[in-house]
Backbone bond lengths (Angstrom), bond angles and torsions (degrees), N, CA, C in turn:
res aa  C-N    CA-C-N  psi(-1)  N-CA   C-N-CA  omega(-1)  CA-C   N-CA-C  phi
1 X - - - 1.455 - - 1.522 109.95 -
2 X 1.352 116.70 137.90 1.455 121.01 -178.92 1.523 110.15 -71.01
3 X 1.343 115.23 174.75 1.455 120.26 178.61 1.518 112.79 -74.45
4 X 1.320 117.78 -11.68 1.465 122.70 178.11 1.526 108.74 -117.31
5 X 1.335 116.04 122.75 1.460 120.10 179.93 1.521 111.72 -86.43
6 X 1.339 116.55 -38.11 1.468 121.47 -176.96 1.520 108.59 -137.50
7 X 1.325 115.87 135.40 1.463 121.47 177.78 1.521 108.31 -138.72
8 X 1.327 116.43 122.80 1.465 120.12 177.89 1.524 109.80 -123.97
9 X 1.310 115.63 150.07 1.463 121.77 -179.96 1.520 108.51 -138.43
10 X 1.334 115.76 107.54 1.467 122.18 178.83 1.531 111.78 55.69
11 X 1.303 117.35 33.90 1.467 121.63 -177.73 1.527 109.69 -64.93
12 X 1.322 115.30 125.62 1.466 120.98 -173.95 1.522 109.72 -138.72
13 X 1.333 114.50 140.62 1.462 119.75 174.21 1.524 108.21 -141.08
14 X 1.335 115.39 124.27 1.458 120.48 178.19 1.529 109.78 -112.74
15 X 1.322 114.18 149.40 1.463 122.55 171.41 1.529 105.71 -125.23
16 X 1.338 116.07 98.12 1.458 118.74 -173.43 1.519 109.67 65.51
17 X 1.321 116.71 -122.61 1.460 121.91 179.79 1.528 112.77 -89.64
18 X 1.319 116.87 -3.44 1.468 120.91 -176.03 1.524 110.09 -93.85
19 X 1.331 116.26 126.36 1.465 121.63 175.69 1.535 106.72 -96.13
20 X 1.319 115.18 91.13 1.462 120.05 -176.31 1.521 111.86 -67.38
21 X 1.322 116.70 -37.94 1.465 123.17 171.92 1.516 106.07 -127.41
22 X 1.344 116.08 126.21 1.461 120.31 -166.06 1.530 111.03 -126.41
23 X 1.350 116.34 92.70 1.461 120.89 173.60 1.518 113.73 65.76
24 X 1.322 117.28 43.64 1.463 121.81 -175.86 1.529 111.07 -78.20
25 X 1.323 116.34 117.98 1.473 122.45 174.29 1.514 107.68 -119.48
26 X 1.333 115.25 119.20 1.455 120.11 -167.88 1.518 110.07 -151.86
27 X 1.333 116.66 145.38 1.456 121.80 173.57 1.520 108.85 -129.42
28 X 1.323 116.18 122.59 1.463 121.94 -179.27 1.523 108.63 -109.34
29 X 1.335 118.19 113.71 1.463 120.41 178.50 1.527 111.34 -65.48
30 X 1.302 116.21 153.11 1.463 121.34 177.34 1.528 110.06 -75.44
31 X 1.334 115.30 149.85 1.453 121.48 170.64 1.511 116.14 84.01
32 X 1.338 118.43 16.04 1.460 120.90 179.78 1.524 110.34 -127.48
33 X 1.335 115.60 167.57 1.463 121.19 166.59 1.522 106.27 -94.03
34 X 1.322 115.63 114.70 1.459 121.86 -177.26 1.515 108.49 -104.95
35 X 1.329 116.68 120.61 1.452 120.77 -179.24 1.518 111.66 -92.20
36 X 1.323 115.36 127.79 1.468 122.00 177.90 1.520 106.12 -111.50
37 X 1.338 116.06 100.76 1.457 121.90 -166.38 1.515 111.71 -106.09
38 X 1.314 114.56 147.98 1.453 119.24 175.70 1.504 110.56 173.80
39 X 1.335 117.16 160.26 1.458 120.00 176.59 1.519 110.83 -67.95
40 X 1.309 116.54 173.17 1.462 120.06 176.36 1.528 109.73 -59.06
41 X 1.334 115.09 144.68 1.471 122.37 178.28 1.522 112.35 64.35
42 X 1.336 117.02 31.53 1.467 120.14 179.82 1.525 112.32 -95.76
43 X 1.327 117.86 -8.64 1.462 121.08 178.72 1.513 114.35 110.66
44 X 1.335 117.71 7.89 1.470 120.64 -176.51 1.528 111.57 -65.34
45 X 1.318 117.01 -50.80 1.464 120.45 -177.17 1.526 110.88 -68.01
46 X 1.326 117.13 -36.94 1.465 120.00 176.38 1.521 110.77 -61.54
47 X 1.334 116.98 -39.05 1.473 120.53 178.73 1.518 110.66 -61.19
48 X 1.334 117.33 -43.82 1.465 119.85 177.78 1.525 110.39 -61.23
49 X 1.320 116.78 -42.20 1.464 119.80 177.44 1.519 112.48 -58.45
50 X 1.324 116.79 -39.45 1.464 121.15 177.28 1.524 111.40 -67.28
51 X 1.336 116.55 -42.59 1.469 120.43 -176.71 1.525 111.84 -69.35
52 X 1.324 116.87 -28.62 1.462 120.38 177.49 1.531 112.47 -87.70
53 X 1.323 116.95 -1.21 1.461 119.65 -179.39 1.513 113.47 75.05
54 X 1.330 116.86 17.62 1.462 120.93 177.48 1.525 111.31 -83.75
55 X 1.332 115.90 -20.41 1.457 122.45 175.56 1.527 108.12 -126.28
56 X 1.316 115.73 147.67 1.472 121.21 178.54 1.522 109.45 -91.10
57 X 1.332 118.66 129.31 1.470 119.71 176.75 1.528 111.11 -62.77
58 X 1.317 115.74 142.51 1.458 120.36 172.88 1.518 110.35 -77.62
59 X 1.337 115.11 -39.25 1.462 122.10 176.40 1.523 108.53 -143.78
60 X 1.317 114.96 166.55 1.456 120.19 174.00 1.515 113.11 78.30
61 X 1.337 114.74 -172.41 1.455 119.80 -177.43 1.522 110.36 -147.26
62 X 1.324 114.94 164.83 1.459 121.03 177.96 1.514 109.52 -153.25
63 X 1.328 115.49 145.32 1.459 122.25 173.12 1.525 108.71 -123.25
64 X 1.307 115.70 134.80 1.465 122.46 177.53 1.521 107.64 -124.47
65 X 1.321 116.61 120.60 1.464 122.77 -176.36 1.528 111.23 55.70
66 X 1.328 114.76 31.18 1.460 120.56 178.68 1.515 114.90 86.63
67 X 1.326 118.37 -0.08 1.465 122.40 -177.86 1.525 110.40 -105.98
68 X 1.319 116.28 139.12 1.455 122.46 177.81 1.533 109.44 -73.30
69 X 1.339 116.68 131.22 1.465 119.76 -175.94 1.523 112.13 -68.90
70 X 1.331 118.05 -23.12 1.463 120.11 179.80 1.526 112.41 -78.54
71 X 1.325 116.34 -38.02 1.466 119.63 -169.82 1.534 114.18 -109.00
72 X 1.331 117.38 -16.23 1.466 119.20 -176.23 1.528 111.62 -134.16
73 X 1.326 116.30 42.23 1.463 120.16 -177.74 1.527 112.13 -65.96
74 X 1.328 117.23 -32.20 1.469 119.50 178.29 1.531 110.53 -63.34
75 X 1.322 116.91 -41.16 1.459 120.29 178.89 1.532 111.18 -65.15
76 X 1.319 116.09 -37.45 1.471 119.79 178.43 1.520 110.27 -63.82
77 X 1.317 116.61 -49.51 1.476 119.73 -177.83 1.520 111.80 -65.55
78 X 1.328 116.90 -30.26 1.464 120.07 178.16 1.524 111.82 -69.78
79 X 1.323 117.13 -23.26 1.465 121.10 -174.72 1.525 113.21 -108.66
80 X 1.322 117.72 -3.29 1.459 121.41 -177.91 1.521 110.10 -114.17
81 X 1.317 115.29 151.43 1.454 121.27 170.49 1.519 108.44 -104.30
82 X 1.324 117.42 156.41 1.460 119.85 -178.11 1.520 110.69 -149.66
83 X 1.315 114.85 133.76 1.464 122.43 170.06 1.515 105.34 -123.77
84 X 1.324 115.82 100.34 1.455 121.29 -173.76 1.530 110.08 -104.32
85 X 1.311 116.78 -149.03 1.466 120.51 -174.15 1.523 111.77 -60.62
86 X 1.327 116.76 -39.87 1.459 121.32 179.67 1.530 109.37 -101.84
87 X 1.321 116.11 134.43 1.468 121.15 -172.89 1.518 113.01 -64.59
88 X 1.326 117.65 -28.52 1.458 120.24 178.32 1.510 113.50 75.58
89 X 1.344 117.47 28.75 1.462 120.36 175.48 1.530 108.59 -114.87
90 X 1.319 114.68 148.59 1.465 121.22 -178.54 1.521 108.87 -96.53
91 X 1.319 116.72 113.10 1.458 121.14 -170.01 1.520 113.38 -70.70
92 X 1.316 118.72 -22.42 1.461 120.04 179.93 1.531 112.41 -85.82
93 X 1.326 116.61 -5.12 1.462 120.83 175.21 1.525 109.72 -98.36
94 X 1.311 116.22 161.41 1.456 120.39 173.04 1.532 109.50 -74.90
95 X 1.330 116.10 166.97 1.458 119.84 177.53 1.520 110.76 -60.09
96 X 1.328 116.04 -44.69 1.459 120.15 -178.80 1.521 111.55 -64.29
97 X 1.339 116.81 -40.82 1.458 120.20 -179.96 1.526 112.06 -68.16
98 X 1.338 116.02 -33.14 1.465 119.30 175.43 1.514 110.48 -58.41
99 X 1.324 115.86 -51.09 1.465 119.46 -177.56 1.528 111.48 -70.47
100 X 1.317 117.08 -32.78 1.464 120.34 176.04 1.527 110.40 -61.90
101 X 1.328 115.88 -41.85 1.465 120.38 178.98 1.534 110.65 -60.94
102 X 1.332 116.04 -49.09 1.459 118.72 -178.17 1.521 111.96 -68.73
103 X 1.316 117.74 -33.57 1.464 120.61 177.43 1.523 110.61 -63.31
104 X 1.325 116.50 -37.35 1.468 120.06 176.51 1.528 110.95 -68.46
105 X 1.345 116.42 -37.29 1.463 120.45 176.30 1.531 110.09 -59.50
106 X 1.335 115.19 -39.96 1.464 120.46 178.65 1.532 112.27 -80.62
107 X 1.323 116.48 -0.01 1.468 122.78 176.95 1.524 111.71 59.06
108 X 1.316 114.78 40.96 1.461 119.54 176.95 1.527 108.89 -78.11
109 X 1.316 119.47 138.54 1.463 122.13 177.92 1.534 110.61 -59.01
110 X 1.338 116.57 150.04 1.465 121.27 -173.36 1.527 112.72 -54.59
111 X 1.318 117.28 -47.91 1.460 119.87 -178.34 1.511 112.18 -64.65
112 X 1.308 115.88 -40.03 1.459 121.06 -179.24 1.516 110.80 -67.16
113 X 1.328 116.42 -42.94 1.460 117.60 -177.08 1.522 112.04 -68.47
114 X 1.324 118.24 -36.36 1.473 119.51 177.65 1.527 110.94 -64.57
115 X 1.326 116.44 -42.58 1.469 119.99 179.40 1.522 110.62 -66.77
116 X 1.332 116.64 -39.85 1.463 120.15 -178.51 1.525 111.24 -68.14
117 X 1.320 117.47 -40.45 1.465 120.99 178.76 1.521 110.24 -62.06
118 X 1.325 116.84 -44.68 1.461 119.55 178.94 1.521 111.37 -64.64
119 X 1.336 116.58 -40.06 1.465 121.04 -179.79 1.526 111.16 -60.75
120 X 1.327 116.73 -48.26 1.457 120.22 -176.16 1.529 111.93 -70.97
121 X 1.320 117.13 -44.93 1.462 119.42 -179.67 1.525 111.15 -65.04
122 X 1.314 116.95 -35.57 1.469 120.22 177.75 1.527 110.13 -66.00
123 X 1.318 116.29 -44.12 1.462 120.30 179.93 1.522 110.94 -61.86
124 X 1.328 116.89 -35.19 1.462 121.59 -179.26 1.528 112.76 -83.04
125 X 1.329 117.21 -3.64 1.452 119.73 -176.86 1.514 113.20 73.76
126 X 1.320 116.95 25.90 1.470 121.52 -175.72 1.529 113.16 -113.99
127 X 1.313 117.81 -1.44 1.466 119.86 -172.91 1.527 112.15 -61.23
128 X 1.311 117.11 -40.33 1.467 119.79 -178.33 1.530 112.17 -69.15
129 X 1.312 117.01 -14.01 1.471 120.75 -178.84 1.526 110.97 -114.24
130 X 1.308 115.72 21.46 1.465 120.86 -175.19 1.527 112.87 -64.84
131 X 1.343 118.00 -24.69 1.454 120.82 -177.44 1.516 114.04 -89.93
132 X 1.329 117.86 2.37 1.463 120.77 -179.80 1.524 111.31 -86.67
133 X 1.348 114.81 146.35 1.461 118.73 173.77 1.525 109.10 -68.03
134 X 1.319 115.85 137.01 1.461 121.46 -174.98 1.522 111.96 -65.48
135 X 1.337 117.27 -25.58 1.462 120.86 -179.61 1.523 112.30 -57.89
136 X 1.332 117.34 -26.47 1.463 121.45 -178.29 1.531 112.32 -83.04
137 X 1.293 117.36 -7.77 1.465 121.27 -172.04 1.527 112.23 -84.43
138 X 1.332 115.09 159.71 1.458 121.72 173.96 1.530 109.25 -73.57
139 X 1.319 115.36 164.51 1.470 119.97 178.56 1.529 111.00 -60.46
140 X 1.323 115.92 -39.37 1.460 119.39 -179.93 1.511 112.50 -63.33
141 X 1.335 117.67 -41.11 1.466 121.07 178.65 1.526 110.94 -67.44
142 X 1.321 116.08 -38.71 1.468 119.41 177.39 1.532 110.72 -62.91
143 X 1.328 115.71 -38.34 1.461 118.81 -179.48 1.531 110.80 -69.45
144 X 1.319 117.30 -34.66 1.468 120.42 174.80 1.529 109.97 -62.59
145 X 1.316 116.12 -44.28 1.464 119.89 178.32 1.528 110.67 -62.41
146 X 1.339 116.33 -38.36 1.463 120.00 178.76 1.526 110.67 -64.93
147 X 1.326 117.50 -37.03 1.456 120.55 176.64 1.530 110.36 -65.66
148 X 1.327 116.65 -41.77 1.464 120.18 176.00 1.525 110.55 -60.74
149 X 1.321 116.71 -40.76 1.464 121.20 178.07 1.530 111.07 -60.81
150 X 1.349 117.17 -40.64 1.464 120.72 -179.17 1.524 112.20 -67.78
151 X 1.329 116.71 -27.87 1.467 121.63 -176.98 1.527 113.13 -97.57
152 X 1.312 116.57 -1.55 1.464 121.95 -169.33 1.525 113.60 -55.83
153 X 1.309 117.84 -44.44 1.470 121.79 -173.86 1.526 112.64 -91.34
154 X 1.331 115.85 18.86 1.474 123.16 178.26 1.537 112.26 56.02
155 X 1.318 117.96 53.40 1.467 119.72 179.42 1.529 110.46 -72.52
156 X 1.329 118.37 144.92 1.461 120.29 176.39 1.528 113.45 -75.33
157 X 1.344 116.49 -14.12 1.464 122.03 -177.58 1.523 109.04 -139.79
158 X 1.339 115.81 134.29 1.463 121.10 179.08 1.524 109.29 -128.59
159 X 1.330 115.91 132.01 1.462 122.29 174.82 1.534 108.43 -99.59
160 X 1.317 116.00 125.07 1.462 121.63 178.22 1.522 108.30 -122.28
161 X 1.319 116.63 116.93 1.461 121.98 -176.78 1.528 109.22 -105.05
162 X 1.334 116.48 102.49 1.471 122.93 -179.31 1.526 111.15 50.17
163 X 1.321 119.53 57.01 1.471 120.55 -172.76 1.524 114.93 -65.82
164 X 1.337 118.23 -23.63 1.469 119.63 -178.47 1.523 112.70 -103.72
165 X 1.341 117.70 6.51 1.466 120.67 -179.79 1.528 110.04 -60.42
166 X 1.315 116.26 130.67 1.460 121.00 177.99 1.509 115.45 84.19
167 X 1.338 117.61 -3.97 1.465 119.91 178.99 1.518 110.26 -87.95
168 X 1.338 116.41 150.20 1.458 119.27 173.72 1.525 109.45 -71.17
169 X 1.329 116.09 168.87 1.459 121.18 -173.27 1.527 111.80 -58.96
170 X 1.330 117.20 -43.64 1.462 121.10 -177.93 1.523 110.71 -65.33
171 X 1.333 116.93 -45.55 1.467 120.78 -179.85 1.522 111.57 -65.51
172 X 1.346 116.31 -40.21 1.462 119.95 179.85 1.524 110.81 -63.81
173 X 1.329 116.87 -43.67 1.470 120.22 178.87 1.525 111.43 -63.89
174 X 1.336 116.22 -39.69 1.464 119.98 179.23 1.523 110.57 -64.14
175 X 1.326 116.90 -41.21 1.461 120.01 179.71 1.525 110.84 -66.58
176 X 1.328 117.24 -39.23 1.469 120.58 177.53 1.526 110.75 -62.05
177 X 1.330 115.90 -44.07 1.464 119.72 179.39 1.529 110.64 -60.90
178 X 1.335 115.95 -43.34 1.460 119.88 178.57 1.527 110.72 -62.61
179 X 1.318 116.22 -40.50 1.462 120.91 -179.05 1.526 110.95 -63.33
180 X 1.331 116.88 -47.28 1.466 120.63 179.82 1.526 110.37 -60.63
181 X 1.327 116.72 -43.95 1.460 120.45 179.39 1.511 112.58 -62.73
182 X 1.320 115.91 -42.48 1.462 119.89 -178.84 1.529 111.62 -68.92
183 X 1.330 116.80 -39.86 1.465 120.05 178.95 1.523 109.90 -62.32
184 X 1.329 115.97 -42.71 1.459 120.03 178.99 1.528 110.91 -64.34
185 X 1.318 115.80 -41.59 1.469 120.83 -176.98 1.526 111.69 -73.63
186 X 1.337 116.53 -39.66 1.462 121.21 -173.44 1.530 112.84 -90.23
187 X 1.337 117.98 -20.33 1.456 120.76 -176.20 1.513 113.38 67.80
188 X 1.325 116.55 31.46 1.453 121.83 -174.32 1.533 110.02 -91.63
189 X 1.342 116.16 153.10 1.463 122.33 170.79 1.518 108.42 -90.86
190 X 1.330 116.55 134.89 1.464 120.84 179.38 1.522 109.50 -119.04
191 X 1.328 115.84 127.34 1.464 122.76 172.40 1.516 106.28 -103.91
192 X 1.333 115.68 105.11 1.463 122.47 -169.96 1.517 110.46 -110.47
193 X 1.329 117.40 118.53 1.463 119.65 172.92 1.524 108.47 -96.64
194 X 1.328 114.85 139.63 1.459 119.49 179.32 1.516 109.20 -164.34
195 X 1.327 116.11 155.35 1.463 119.84 167.67 1.527 109.67 -112.34
196 X 1.345 115.83 11.19 1.460 122.40 177.75 1.531 108.54 -92.69
197 X 1.330 115.99 103.30 1.461 120.05 -173.86 1.528 112.63 -67.63
198 X 1.323 117.11 -38.07 1.467 119.14 -179.69 1.524 110.40 -66.67
199 X 1.321 117.13 -34.29 1.456 121.23 176.48 1.532 110.36 -63.41
200 X 1.311 116.24 -46.26 1.461 120.32 179.22 1.522 111.03 -63.13
201 X 1.329 116.44 -38.95 1.457 120.68 -178.89 1.523 111.05 -63.66
202 X 1.336 116.75 -36.16 1.463 121.48 -178.93 1.528 112.12 -76.45
203 X 1.333 116.89 -34.03 1.460 120.28 -167.95 1.525 115.55 -101.00
204 X 1.324 117.71 -34.09 1.470 120.21 -160.93 1.525 113.58 -96.75
205 X 1.331 114.66 139.43 1.457 120.96 172.84 1.534 111.46 -86.10
206 X 1.321 116.74 -28.82 1.459 121.81 172.94 1.515 108.54 -137.98
207 X 1.336 116.27 151.48 1.460 120.70 177.74 1.523 109.48 -137.68
208 X 1.322 114.86 150.86 1.456 122.08 170.40 1.520 107.07 -125.16
209 X 1.324 116.52 143.15 1.468 121.14 178.85 1.519 107.91 -112.86
210 X 1.335 115.50 127.64 1.459 121.64 -178.78 1.527 108.61 -122.23
211 X 1.325 116.06 142.80 1.460 121.57 176.79 1.520 108.63 -144.21
212 X 1.327 115.72 128.13 1.461 122.05 -178.50 1.524 111.45 49.64
213 X 1.349 114.35 40.74 1.452 120.72 174.81 1.507 115.63 83.99
214 X 1.343 117.96 -7.68 1.459 121.18 -176.63 1.528 111.28 -105.38
215 X 1.330 115.48 138.62 1.453 120.79 176.19 1.522 109.03 -74.69
216 X 1.343 115.72 125.92 1.456 120.40 -177.85 1.523 112.37 -98.75
217 X 1.333 116.93 -38.64 1.455 121.02 178.39 1.511 109.25 -164.05
218 X 1.336 116.10 159.79 1.461 121.42 177.30 1.522 108.01 -150.65
219 X 1.333 116.15 144.68 1.456 120.43 178.64 1.514 110.27 162.48
220 X 1.330 116.53 -177.86 1.456 117.22 176.77 1.521 108.43 -80.69
221 X 1.342 117.88 150.01 1.468 121.27 -172.76 1.521 113.57 -54.16
222 X 1.322 117.32 -38.38 1.458 119.72 -177.23 1.526 110.98 -65.12
223 X 1.343 116.94 -42.04 1.462 120.51 177.97 1.526 111.15 -63.54
224 X 1.327 116.50 -41.44 1.460 119.98 -179.49 1.517 110.94 -64.78
225 X 1.330 116.61 -39.34 1.468 119.55 178.31 1.521 110.57 -64.65
226 X 1.326 116.79 -39.74 1.462 120.61 -179.96 1.518 110.86 -66.30
227 X 1.338 115.62 -41.78 1.465 119.84 -177.85 1.522 112.51 -69.57
228 X 1.337 115.54 -34.90 1.463 119.64 -169.83 1.517 114.01 -85.41
229 X 1.309 117.97 -25.33 1.452 117.68 -175.17 1.512 111.88 -144.38
230 X 1.323 115.19 151.45 1.456 119.92 178.43 1.516 109.57 -71.26
231 X 1.348 118.00 154.22 1.461 119.92 176.50 1.519 110.84 -62.79
232 X 1.315 116.47 156.80 1.458 119.65 -178.49 1.513 110.14 -145.36
233 X 1.320 114.57 164.75 1.452 122.36 176.36 1.522 107.80 -127.69
234 X 1.318 116.32 128.17 1.464 121.96 175.19 1.518 108.48 -104.22
235 X 1.320 115.99 125.72 1.453 121.79 -178.33 1.514 109.20 -122.67
236 X 1.330 115.70 126.57 1.462 121.79 177.86 1.519 108.10 -103.88
237 X 1.310 117.12 134.23 1.464 122.01 -179.83 1.504 110.28 155.69
238 X 1.346 116.44 -136.19 1.450 119.78 177.02 1.518 111.48 142.70
239 X 1.302 116.36 179.78 1.470 126.34 -2.94 1.529 111.82 -79.38
240 X 1.356 114.89 149.86 1.461 120.86 179.37 1.526 108.22 -108.20
241 X 1.316 115.89 80.08 1.457 120.78 -179.97 1.514 112.32 -75.82
242 X 1.338 115.65 175.37 1.461 120.59 -177.72 1.520 111.70 -62.88
243 X 1.336 117.64 -37.40 1.467 119.79 -179.88 1.529 111.28 -64.37
244 X 1.335 116.86 -36.34 1.459 121.42 177.42 1.527 110.14 -65.95
245 X 1.324 116.13 -45.65 1.463 120.48 178.91 1.529 110.83 -60.89
246 X 1.335 116.70 -42.98 1.464 120.29 -179.85 1.527 110.83 -61.91
247 X 1.344 116.30 -41.03 1.468 120.17 -179.13 1.528 111.26 -65.71
248 X 1.344 116.58 -40.51 1.467 121.10 178.92 1.523 110.26 -66.46
249 X 1.317 117.18 -43.17 1.465 121.13 -174.57 1.519 113.12 -68.74
250 X 1.323 117.56 -20.58 1.468 119.74 179.53 1.526 112.42 -81.87
251 X 1.320 117.55 -10.22 1.470 120.20 179.62 1.530 109.50 -67.09
252 X 1.329 119.09 137.63 1.475 121.28 -176.82 1.523 113.50 -65.90
253 X 1.341 117.38 -26.31 1.468 119.65 -178.68 1.525 113.04 -85.88
254 X 1.332 116.97 -1.28 1.467 122.06 -177.95 1.516 109.49 -104.42
255 X 1.327 116.17 125.18 1.466 120.03 177.14 1.521 111.65 -89.24
256 X 1.337 116.80 -33.72 1.464 120.69 175.98 1.527 108.73 -166.52
257 X 1.322 114.76 164.72 1.469 120.58 178.72 1.521 108.78 -148.92
258 X 1.336 115.17 139.58 1.466 121.03 -179.04 1.520 108.91 -134.89
259 X 1.318 116.28 138.72 1.459 121.39 178.46 1.513 109.93 -120.68
260 X 1.328 115.00 137.63 1.463 121.29 176.41 1.518 108.28 -146.43
261 X 1.342 115.41 120.62 1.455 121.93 -176.38 1.532 109.10 55.61
262 X 1.305 117.71 -118.13 1.465 121.24 -177.02 1.529 112.39 -107.02
263 X 1.315 115.96 23.62 1.466 120.50 -179.54 1.523 110.56 -124.24
264 X 1.323 115.61 130.51 1.462 122.63 175.21 1.522 108.38 -114.95
265 X 1.329 116.67 124.64 1.461 121.94 177.20 1.518 108.72 -109.99
266 X 1.328 115.97 121.20 1.460 122.44 -178.70 1.525 108.08 -112.72
267 X 1.336 116.77 121.31 1.465 122.25 177.91 1.525 108.49 -95.87
268 X 1.327 115.74 128.51 1.458 121.93 -173.40 1.528 111.49 -104.78
269 X 1.305 115.69 156.54 1.469 120.15 176.41 1.518 111.73 -80.97
270 X 1.348 116.35 -19.19 1.459 121.19 179.27 1.526 108.89 -162.04
271 X 1.328 115.58 165.23 1.460 119.68 175.40 1.527 109.62 -63.96
272 X 1.327 116.37 137.96 1.460 119.53 -178.04 1.523 109.87 -159.22
273 X 1.332 115.56 166.47 1.457 122.61 173.61 1.529 107.91 -70.33
274 X 1.318 117.01 131.76 1.464 120.24 -176.66 1.526 113.11 -85.76
275 X 1.329 117.93 -5.69 1.466 120.22 -175.65 1.526 113.38 -55.57
276 X 1.359 120.55 -44.00 1.462 119.34 179.39 1.527 113.31 -59.79
277 X 1.324 117.22 -37.66 1.459 120.51 179.19 1.526 111.04 -68.34
278 X 1.334 115.56 -42.18 1.466 119.55 178.46 1.526 110.40 -64.19
279 X 1.321 116.66 -41.48 1.467 120.00 178.69 1.526 111.20 -62.23
280 X 1.333 116.21 -39.62 1.465 120.16 178.20 1.527 110.63 -61.28
281 X 1.326 115.98 -44.55 1.461 120.45 -178.83 1.528 111.39 -64.89
282 X 1.324 115.80 -45.78 1.464 119.75 -179.99 1.528 110.07 -62.17
283 X 1.339 117.02 -41.25 1.455 120.62 178.61 1.518 112.67 -64.11
284 X 1.338 116.27 -25.59 1.468 120.52 178.76 1.530 112.36 -88.45
285 X 1.338 116.13 5.18 1.460 119.66 176.50 1.513 115.07 90.98
286 X 1.339 116.85 11.48 1.466 120.23 178.68 1.530 109.39 -81.04
287 X 1.319 116.27 135.73 1.466 120.94 173.46 1.524 108.00 -88.83
288 X 1.335 117.30 110.92 1.464 122.96 -177.88 1.527 109.08 -93.87
289 X 1.321 116.37 116.40 1.469 121.54 -178.66 1.525 112.77 -99.57
290 X 1.329 116.36 -31.68 1.468 119.78 -177.02 1.513 109.49 -153.89
291 X 1.338 116.48 139.62 1.459 122.63 176.66 1.525 107.69 -127.77
292 X 1.324 115.87 127.43 1.464 118.82 -178.68 1.525 109.03 -137.85
293 X 1.340 115.22 121.69 1.460 120.83 175.46 1.524 109.32 -83.68
294 X 1.311 116.48 142.83 1.460 117.70 -177.96 1.510 112.34 -155.65
295 X 1.336 113.66 176.42 1.457 122.15 176.58 1.518 107.48 -124.53
296 X 1.308 115.30 174.34 1.457 119.41 175.06 1.523 110.11 -59.66
297 X 1.326 116.87 142.02 1.461 120.28 175.15 1.525 108.88 -73.59
298 X 1.331 115.95 164.29 1.463 119.65 177.92 1.526 110.18 -62.89
299 X 1.313 116.32 -32.32 1.466 119.65 177.26 1.527 110.43 -64.78
300 X 1.334 117.03 -40.45 1.461 120.41 177.31 1.525 110.94 -65.65
301 X 1.334 116.40 -38.83 1.467 120.64 175.22 1.523 109.82 -58.83
302 X 1.316 115.62 -47.72 1.462 121.71 -178.17 1.532 110.73 -60.19
303 X 1.323 116.50 -47.12 1.466 120.29 -178.62 1.527 110.81 -65.49
304 X 1.334 117.08 -36.84 1.459 120.62 177.01 1.520 110.77 -62.75
305 X 1.328 116.33 -43.28 1.465 120.14 178.88 1.531 111.47 -63.40
306 X 1.346 116.61 -41.25 1.447 120.49 179.58 1.542 110.23 -63.36
307 X 1.331 116.12 -40.38 1.461 121.10 -178.95 1.527 110.28 -68.18
308 X 1.341 116.58 -42.18 1.466 119.95 178.89 1.515 110.93 -62.70
309 X 1.336 116.76 -38.04 1.466 120.25 -179.87 1.523 110.29 -65.05
310 X 1.351 116.31 -39.56 1.462 119.28 179.60 1.526 110.46 -68.43
């Protein structure tokens, strides 16, 4: 596999007057979890359809695993895994029979498919329940099985479209943990669409933000956080009276400061040593319990981008 898993150039798809994907130029390195972020109806699912050759581009071009999406879509689908809107599992079959069916579809040799099914179900914590009908399972367990199904034939690239949507917090976290473990073990590239910013922050090495079909920014999460927001310091303690706030706000390195309950957030004009600020607070009679330097969250980056676009 090359160093680039996905490459697009001015990729565009229109539906009537609607430009669902609008001039998308993107490069996804191999071997990472790449987050494709955006609000609902931003063009994420349409982009996956284009990359899998399920939709024809109106303009532009794209290559997936080195294959042109217009002329070699069958080769792309044969080499990629996908977990899209529908899980693709048969609820009246057992978990083991589901994977056996798909392994036969992929024409995996008998010995290989039995070993692979056991490997994936064991990793997902489902091996002991392999003989149960899937209809009896929770949504989270079904989604784990669907992820195993997408990875069954050892694809170098997997498309995951909102894989944790609708799951409870515990199930979503469990699925994320399984995904990270499998990516590390399998060395697979993951193209992950989501509108869950905290999920992207936990999982992705690179992210792209799309809105109304247009690419707004791309980069690793840490760079985006640095670019989008000034550094800040969160201080837990108190009391943070008005005189304390006034003293902090007059400092030249402080752009603003906000206090709520027992938390003081100080926004800085640049990265700096926090000791002078802490000393000022202590001298003013504030009891400082915790000091934490931070940057804007990915969610704050996302909201800033949405606001700038408006």
